[in-house]
C-alpha positions as CSV (number, residue, x, y, z in Angstrom):
1,M,26.7,164.0,-109.7
2,D,25.8,165.0,-113.3
3,K,27.2,168.5,-112.7
4,Y,30.7,167.1,-112.3
5,I,30.7,165.6,-115.9
6,F,33.5,167.1,-118.0
7,S,33.4,168.0,-121.7
8,E,34.1,165.3,-124.3
9,D,37.3,167.0,-125.4
10,F,38.8,167.3,-121.8
11,V,42.2,165.7,-121.7
12,W,42.7,163.0,-119.2
13,G,46.2,161.8,-118.5
14,A,49.0,160.8,-116.1
15,A,52.6,162.0,-115.9
16,T,56.1,160.8,-115.2
17,S,59.7,162.0,-115.6
18,S,62.7,160.2,-117.2
19,Y,65.0,159.9,-114.2
20,Q,62.3,158.8,-111.9
21,I,61.1,155.8,-114.0
22,E,63.5,154.9,-116.9
23,G,66.5,153.3,-115.1
24,A,69.1,152.1,-117.6
25,W,71.3,154.9,-116.3
26,N,74.4,153.8,-118.2
27,E,72.8,151.9,-121.1
28,G,71.7,152.6,-124.6
29,G,74.4,155.2,-125.3
30,K,73.1,157.6,-122.6
31,G,75.5,160.1,-121.0
32,L,75.6,160.9,-117.3
33,N,73.3,163.6,-115.9
34,I,73.5,165.6,-112.7
35,W,71.0,163.2,-111.0
36,D,73.2,160.2,-111.8
37,E,76.1,162.0,-110.0
38,F,73.9,163.4,-107.2
39,S,72.2,160.1,-106.3
40,H,75.6,158.3,-106.2
41,T,77.0,160.8,-103.7
42,P,76.6,159.2,-100.2
43,G,74.2,161.0,-97.9
44,K,72.3,162.9,-100.6
45,I,69.4,160.5,-101.0
46,K,67.4,158.7,-98.3
47,N,68.9,155.2,-97.8
48,N,71.4,156.1,-100.5
49,E,69.0,154.9,-103.2
50,T,69.5,155.8,-106.8
51,G,67.5,155.9,-110.1
52,D,69.8,153.3,-111.7
53,V,66.9,150.9,-112.2
54,A,63.9,152.8,-110.9
55,C,60.8,151.4,-112.6
56,D,62.9,149.9,-115.4
57,H,60.7,151.7,-117.9
58,F,63.5,151.7,-120.5
59,H,63.2,147.9,-120.8
60,K,59.5,147.6,-120.0
61,F,57.9,150.5,-121.8
62,K,55.8,148.2,-124.0
63,E,54.4,146.6,-120.9
64,D,53.8,150.0,-119.4
65,V,51.9,151.3,-122.5
66,L,49.6,148.3,-122.2
67,L,48.9,149.2,-118.6
68,M,48.2,152.8,-119.7
69,K,45.7,151.5,-122.3
70,Q,44.0,149.3,-119.7
71,L,43.8,152.3,-117.4
72,G,42.0,154.3,-120.1
73,L,44.5,157.1,-120.4
74,K,43.9,159.5,-123.3
75,A,47.3,161.3,-122.8
76,Y,50.6,160.4,-121.3
77,R,53.1,163.1,-120.2
78,F,56.7,162.0,-120.0
79,S,60.0,163.7,-120.2
80,I,63.0,163.1,-122.4
81,S,66.4,162.6,-120.9
82,W,68.6,165.2,-122.5
83,A,71.7,163.0,-121.9
84,R,70.0,160.1,-123.6
85,I,69.6,162.2,-126.8
86,I,72.9,164.2,-126.7
87,P,75.2,162.4,-124.1
88,K,77.4,165.5,-123.4
89,G,74.6,168.1,-123.7
90,N,75.9,169.3,-127.1
91,G,77.6,167.7,-130.0
92,N,76.9,164.1,-131.2
93,I,73.4,162.7,-131.2
94,N,72.8,159.2,-129.7
95,E,70.8,157.3,-132.2
96,Q,69.9,154.6,-129.6
97,G,68.2,157.3,-127.5
98,I,66.3,158.6,-130.6
99,K,65.1,155.1,-131.3
100,F,64.0,154.5,-127.7
101,Y,61.7,157.6,-127.6
102,S,60.6,157.1,-131.1
103,D,59.5,153.5,-130.3
104,L,57.7,154.8,-127.1
105,I,55.8,157.4,-129.1
106,D,54.8,154.9,-131.7
107,S,53.6,152.5,-129.1
108,L,51.5,155.3,-127.4
109,L,49.9,156.3,-130.7
110,E,49.1,152.7,-131.5
111,A,47.3,152.5,-128.1
112,G,45.3,155.6,-128.8
113,I,47.3,157.7,-126.3
114,A,48.5,161.2,-127.1
115,P,52.1,161.8,-126.1
116,W,52.8,165.0,-124.2
117,V,56.6,165.6,-124.1
118,T,58.5,167.5,-121.5
119,L,62.0,168.5,-122.7
120,Y,63.6,169.2,-119.3
121,H,62.6,167.6,-115.9
122,W,65.8,168.5,-113.9
123,D,68.3,166.0,-115.3
124,L,70.9,168.2,-116.9
125,P,73.7,166.4,-118.8
126,L,76.6,166.2,-116.3
127,T,79.1,167.5,-118.8
128,L,77.3,170.8,-119.0
129,Q,77.4,171.1,-115.2
130,L,81.1,170.3,-114.9
131,E,82.3,172.3,-117.9
132,K,79.9,175.2,-118.0
133,D,78.7,175.5,-114.4
134,G,75.2,174.4,-115.3
135,W,72.3,176.8,-115.3
136,L,74.5,179.6,-113.9
137,N,75.9,179.9,-117.4
138,K,73.7,181.9,-119.8
139,D,75.2,179.9,-122.7
140,L,73.1,176.9,-121.7
141,A,70.1,178.6,-123.3
142,L,71.7,178.0,-126.7
143,D,72.5,174.4,-125.8
144,F,69.0,173.8,-124.7
145,K,67.6,175.3,-127.9
146,N,69.7,173.1,-130.0
147,Y,68.7,170.0,-128.0
148,A,65.0,171.0,-128.3
149,S,65.5,171.4,-132.1
150,V,66.8,167.8,-132.3
151,C,63.7,166.6,-130.5
152,F,61.3,168.7,-132.7
153,E,63.0,167.3,-135.8
154,H,62.8,163.6,-134.8
155,F,59.6,163.5,-132.9
156,G,57.5,166.5,-133.9
157,N,55.7,164.8,-136.7
158,R,54.0,162.7,-134.1
159,V,54.2,164.8,-130.9
160,K,51.7,167.6,-130.9
161,N,52.1,168.9,-127.3
162,W,55.5,170.1,-126.0
163,I,56.5,171.4,-122.6
164,T,59.9,173.1,-122.4
165,F,60.6,173.0,-118.6
166,N,59.0,171.3,-115.7
167,E,59.0,173.4,-112.6
168,P,62.0,175.7,-113.1
169,W,61.2,176.9,-109.6
170,V,62.4,173.6,-108.3
171,T,65.7,173.8,-110.1
172,A,66.3,177.3,-108.9
173,I,65.2,176.9,-105.2
174,L,65.8,173.2,-104.4
175,G,68.8,172.9,-106.6
176,Y,70.6,176.2,-106.0
177,A,69.1,177.7,-102.8
178,N,68.7,174.9,-100.2
179,G,70.7,172.2,-102.1
180,V,68.3,169.3,-101.4
181,M,68.1,168.6,-105.2
182,A,70.8,168.3,-107.8
183,P,73.3,169.9,-108.2
184,G,73.1,170.6,-104.5
185,R,74.2,174.2,-104.2
186,K,73.2,176.7,-101.5
187,S,73.0,180.4,-102.2
188,K,70.7,183.4,-101.8
189,S,71.6,184.9,-105.2
190,E,72.2,182.0,-107.5
191,P,68.5,180.9,-107.7
192,Y,67.6,184.2,-109.5
193,I,70.4,183.7,-112.0
194,V,69.4,180.1,-112.7
195,A,65.7,181.0,-113.1
196,H,66.6,183.8,-115.5
197,N,68.7,181.5,-117.7
198,Q,66.0,178.9,-117.8
199,L,63.4,181.4,-118.8
200,V,65.6,182.6,-121.7
201,A,66.2,179.0,-122.7
202,H,62.5,178.4,-122.8
203,A,61.9,181.5,-124.9
204,M,64.6,180.5,-127.4
205,A,63.3,176.9,-127.7
206,V,59.8,178.3,-128.3
207,E,61.0,180.6,-131.0
208,E,62.9,177.7,-132.7
209,Y,59.7,175.6,-132.6
210,R,57.4,178.4,-133.9
211,K,59.7,179.5,-136.6
212,N,61.0,176.1,-138.0
213,F,58.6,173.4,-136.9
214,Q,55.1,174.5,-135.7
215,P,53.9,175.7,-139.2
216,S,54.2,172.2,-140.6
217,Q,53.8,170.1,-137.5
218,K,50.8,172.0,-136.1
219,G,51.6,171.3,-132.5
220,K,51.5,173.4,-129.3
221,I,54.3,174.4,-126.9
222,G,54.3,175.7,-123.4
223,I,55.9,175.5,-120.0
224,S,54.7,173.9,-116.7
225,N,55.2,175.9,-113.5
226,N,54.4,174.7,-110.0
227,C,52.5,176.7,-107.4
228,D,50.7,176.2,-104.1
229,W,47.8,178.4,-103.2
230,R,48.4,181.1,-100.6
231,E,45.3,181.9,-98.7
232,P,45.4,185.2,-96.7
233,N,45.4,184.5,-93.0
234,S,43.0,187.4,-92.5
235,Q,41.3,190.2,-94.4
236,N,43.8,192.8,-93.0
237,I,45.5,194.6,-95.8
238,E,48.9,193.4,-94.6
239,D,47.9,189.7,-94.9
240,L,46.1,190.3,-98.2
241,E,49.3,191.9,-99.6
242,A,51.5,189.1,-98.1
243,A,49.4,186.4,-99.8
244,E,49.6,188.2,-103.2
245,R,53.3,188.8,-102.7
246,A,53.9,185.1,-102.0
247,L,52.1,184.1,-105.2
248,E,54.0,186.6,-107.3
249,F,57.4,185.4,-105.8
250,F,56.3,181.8,-106.5
251,L,54.4,181.7,-109.7
252,G,54.6,185.2,-111.0
253,W,58.4,184.8,-111.0
254,F,58.1,182.5,-113.9
255,A,54.7,183.2,-115.4
256,D,54.9,187.0,-115.6
257,P,57.9,187.0,-118.0
258,V,56.1,184.4,-120.2
259,Y,52.8,186.5,-120.4
260,F,54.0,190.0,-119.8
261,G,57.7,190.0,-120.8
262,D,59.2,190.8,-117.4
263,Y,59.3,190.0,-113.7
264,P,56.6,191.2,-111.2
265,E,57.2,194.7,-110.0
266,V,57.3,193.5,-106.3
267,M,60.3,191.3,-107.2
268,K,62.1,194.0,-109.0
269,T,61.5,196.4,-106.1
270,R,62.5,194.0,-103.3
271,L,65.5,192.4,-105.0
272,G,67.1,195.3,-106.9
273,D,70.3,194.3,-108.6
274,R,70.0,190.7,-107.3
275,L,67.3,190.1,-109.9
276,P,68.8,189.8,-113.4
277,K,67.4,192.0,-116.1
278,F,66.0,190.9,-119.5
279,T,67.2,192.6,-122.6
280,E,64.6,194.1,-124.9
281,V,65.1,191.2,-127.3
282,E,64.6,188.7,-124.5
283,K,61.5,190.5,-123.3
284,K,60.1,190.3,-126.8
285,L,60.9,186.6,-127.1
286,L,59.4,185.8,-123.7
287,K,56.1,187.7,-124.0
288,G,53.5,185.3,-125.3
289,S,55.9,182.3,-125.4
290,S,53.4,179.7,-124.3
291,D,50.4,178.3,-126.1
292,F,48.9,177.1,-122.9
293,F,49.4,177.5,-119.1
294,G,50.8,174.3,-117.6
295,L,50.2,174.1,-113.8
296,N,51.5,171.6,-111.3
297,H,49.6,172.0,-108.1
298,Y,49.7,170.0,-104.8
299,T,48.8,172.0,-101.7
300,T,47.8,175.2,-99.9
301,M,49.1,177.3,-97.0
302,Y,48.0,180.3,-95.2
303,A,50.0,183.4,-95.7
304,A,50.5,186.3,-93.2
305,N,52.7,189.3,-93.3
306,F,56.0,188.6,-91.5
307,N,56.4,190.7,-88.4
308,P,59.9,190.2,-86.7
309,E,58.4,191.1,-83.3
310,T,55.6,188.6,-83.3
311,S,56.2,186.0,-86.0
312,A,58.2,182.8,-85.6
313,P,61.8,182.9,-87.0
314,Q,61.8,182.5,-90.7
315,D,63.2,179.5,-92.5
316,V,65.3,181.4,-95.1
317,Y,64.6,178.7,-97.7
318,G,61.0,178.1,-96.8
319,N,58.1,176.8,-98.8
320,G,57.7,179.2,-101.7
321,G,61.2,180.6,-102.2
322,I,63.8,182.6,-100.3
323,S,61.6,183.7,-97.4
324,E,63.6,186.7,-96.2
325,D,63.1,188.3,-99.7
326,Q,59.3,188.1,-99.3
327,D,58.5,188.8,-95.6
328,V,55.7,186.2,-95.6
329,E,54.9,183.8,-92.9
330,L,53.4,180.5,-94.1
331,F,51.5,177.8,-92.1
332,V,48.7,175.3,-92.4
333,D,45.5,174.6,-90.5
334,K,46.0,171.7,-88.1
335,K,42.5,170.4,-89.1
336,W,43.5,169.9,-92.7
337,G,44.2,166.3,-93.9
338,R,47.8,165.5,-94.8
339,T,49.6,163.3,-97.3
340,S,52.4,161.0,-96.3
341,M,54.8,163.8,-97.2
342,G,53.0,166.2,-94.8
343,W,51.4,168.3,-97.6
344,A,48.0,169.7,-96.7
345,I,45.0,168.4,-98.6
346,V,43.0,171.5,-99.5
347,P,40.9,171.0,-102.7
348,W,39.4,174.5,-102.7
349,G,42.9,175.9,-102.9
350,C,43.2,174.3,-106.3
351,R,40.1,176.2,-107.5
352,K,41.2,179.5,-106.1
353,L,44.6,179.2,-107.8
354,L,43.0,178.4,-111.1
355,E,40.8,181.4,-110.8
356,W,43.8,183.6,-109.8
357,I,45.7,182.4,-112.9
358,D,42.6,183.0,-115.1
359,Q,42.3,186.6,-113.9
360,R,46.0,187.6,-113.8
361,Y,46.9,186.1,-117.2
362,N,43.8,187.1,-119.2
363,H,41.9,183.8,-119.4
364,P,44.6,181.4,-120.9
365,P,43.9,177.8,-121.7
366,I,45.1,175.8,-118.7
367,Y,46.2,172.2,-118.3
368,I,46.9,170.8,-114.8
369,T,50.0,168.9,-115.8
370,E,50.5,167.4,-112.3
371,N,48.2,166.8,-109.3
372,G,48.2,164.0,-106.8
373,M,49.1,162.8,-103.4
374,S,51.6,160.5,-101.7
375,E,50.3,157.7,-99.5
376,N,52.2,154.8,-98.0
377,E,49.7,152.1,-98.8
378,E,50.5,148.5,-98.4
379,L,50.4,145.5,-100.8
380,I,48.1,142.9,-99.2
381,N,47.3,139.6,-100.9
382,G,48.5,141.0,-104.2
383,K,46.2,144.1,-104.1
384,V,46.5,147.7,-103.0
385,D,43.5,149.4,-101.4
386,D,43.7,153.2,-102.0
387,P,40.6,155.0,-100.6
388,E,42.4,158.2,-99.5
389,R,43.8,158.8,-103.0
390,I,40.4,158.1,-104.5
391,L,38.9,160.7,-102.3
392,F,41.7,163.1,-103.1
393,Y,41.0,162.9,-106.8
394,Q,37.3,163.2,-106.3
395,E,37.5,166.3,-104.3
396,Y,40.2,168.0,-106.4
397,L,38.3,167.3,-109.6
398,K,35.1,168.6,-108.1
399,E,36.9,171.9,-107.5
400,C,38.3,171.9,-111.0
401,K,34.8,171.5,-112.4
402,I,33.6,174.4,-110.3
403,A,36.4,176.5,-111.6
404,I,35.3,175.7,-115.2
405,E,31.8,176.8,-114.2
406,H,33.2,180.0,-113.0
407,G,34.7,180.7,-116.4
408,V,38.2,179.1,-116.1
409,D,39.4,177.6,-119.4
410,L,40.7,174.4,-117.9
411,K,41.2,171.9,-120.7
412,G,43.0,168.9,-119.1
413,Y,44.2,167.1,-116.0
414,F,47.2,164.8,-115.6
415,A,47.5,162.7,-112.4
416,W,50.9,162.6,-110.8
417,S,52.1,160.0,-111.1
418,L,51.4,157.1,-113.3
419,F,53.8,154.9,-111.3
420,D,55.3,154.8,-107.9
421,N,58.8,155.8,-108.6
422,F,62.1,157.3,-107.4
423,E,61.0,160.3,-105.5
424,W,64.2,162.3,-105.7
425,A,65.9,163.0,-102.4
426,L,63.2,160.9,-100.6
427,G,64.1,157.7,-102.6
428,Y,61.4,155.1,-103.0
429,E,59.6,155.6,-99.7
430,K,56.9,158.1,-100.9
431,R,54.3,156.7,-103.2
432,F,52.4,158.9,-105.7
433,G,51.4,156.4,-108.4
434,L,48.2,155.1,-109.8
435,I,50.1,151.9,-110.3
436,Y,52.0,150.3,-107.4
437,I,55.6,149.1,-108.1
438,D,57.0,146.4,-105.9
439,F,60.6,147.5,-106.3
440,E,62.0,144.2,-105.1
441,T,60.5,142.4,-108.1
442,L,59.6,145.4,-110.3
443,N,56.0,144.0,-110.4
444,R,53.3,146.5,-111.4
445,I,50.0,146.4,-109.6
446,P,47.1,148.8,-110.4
447,K,45.7,150.4,-107.3
448,E,42.0,150.9,-106.5
449,S,42.5,154.6,-107.5
450,A,43.6,153.4,-110.9
451,F,40.2,151.7,-111.5
452,W,38.4,154.8,-110.3
453,Y,40.5,157.1,-112.5
454,K,39.6,154.8,-115.4
455,K,35.9,155.3,-114.7
456,V,36.4,159.1,-114.6
457,I,38.1,159.0,-118.0
458,E,35.6,156.7,-119.6
459,N,32.6,158.6,-118.4
460,N,34.2,162.1,-118.7
461,G,33.0,162.6,-115.2
462,F,32.4,160.8,-111.9
């Protein structure tokens, strides 16, 4: 197994998000956010569960940092709740929120764990949604820049790795296309407006950091986009083009503006006036606005050209975006293993996606900022056996190492997630964590996969 040993400077970590773990939804001076409102709306979340308590990380963060240290994490990626820092989204700063994150960062550094901070993981302050119509309003870009500046000012002397947005695709498609996520809107046009405004907000925050903070703080800043691999169903030109089109509508939608300054040509051609246009100033701000490529990757699907005469009816809001805009049919191999969420387990798809990113975006440094699987394991005699997740990590990391051997500049890997947590619309049923949470008692129990992951980190390999 020597060939699967990673370099000494490879970053090993795990990731979480504020609403999924913090709890304390109305404590510590925090304002309400759109997930507080959404989860308290009957029928929106499975079993009508909420993130009111979640993993109670707000009160137990010191205990959690000790678990991270025992696990051997070298880095911990977490998100800041905008409404905990600026309760109404703009205006007065909440000093209690500043102290909470400052204490968390200090605890991590004392434990030898590098903080990786995400500024936005879907929990928009509710006031901005109600008074400004959320991400449909282009003015939110300025609000986001100002919020980011507060975080840079208070935490940037200790935080050296920043991520502006986590998966803006999810906000656009799941929040504004099919409505399964907050704020729960359904539209075929709003997702493109929302994505556009998030991209501009990202660019403005990066400009603020690079101009006023990066020279002295010496940190890095980027964005994390999600994408599943699209394998052509055949070598027919129609299917090859369909797979490429699906990737450009999924990942190129957000990554092309960051690396090239504009949307993919296929999107501009197919969407016409439905796709907003960047100004020349915005294009300049966007191009090159990421010091690294953050990638969240989970699964793979086959892609074929959609033929209305032979293909099954399209799910308009299918996996990957608004399906009717792409004319791509997606499906999985029945022989592939599945997670408890039904996502296909296809390790080689991770390698192929890494290589596609490497080629399209001119060999950028890449960090896998999320990868993992859900599995409904049971607590038996105080322990959690987790062989399927152990195998998942082994196989995906093997493919990551092969991608590195093929020339991909992969520099780090963050497991999703550190804890079992509030899994958005699915509530607490789906478990992704290295650490099992007994939500009745909020007891934390390291899984077998956690011990294996510790071995990987300590040995820089398998």
